[in-house]
C-alpha angles and dihedrals in degrees: 000000000000115000090238092056091048092054093044091051089049090051093050096049095091121065094224106041118220120234091259092052090048090050091049092051090049092048095044091050088060092046090053089053091055096246115180119258095247089055088051090054092050089049090054089051090050093052095048090047090055091048090049094043093061102106089209096049118118108229091221091053089047089054090048090053094050091048093048089050092049090050094049093048092045089059088051091052091055091050091048091048089054093050091051091054090046095047115120102251090208089069105066093182092058093047090049094051092046090052094047090050091050091048093050091048092048090053092049090049093049093046091054089048090054092047091051092053091050114083 
């Protein structure tokens, strides 16, 4: 199973998705479309800005959301890296797609880590 599919399935398990699950679904839909890594980073920034912009939001809860998002995406990065290494080198399109997915997930993880480091 593709790492994105596993993350989407995990995000859909609950009936009322948490903000983190909603963010994962949103981000993974972009990954599936082949969005460039810099666009993925901007999307993380937008999600975090939405969370922080909520006047009723508890800053500790927001940090926990960001950390949970980063952890989930980091797991996806590990899976995607494994798929890149396992990709059949005789199929350039598959290798390229796996690499693009990995790059998008790395940018997403890194953006979440930067947001976590920003108060």
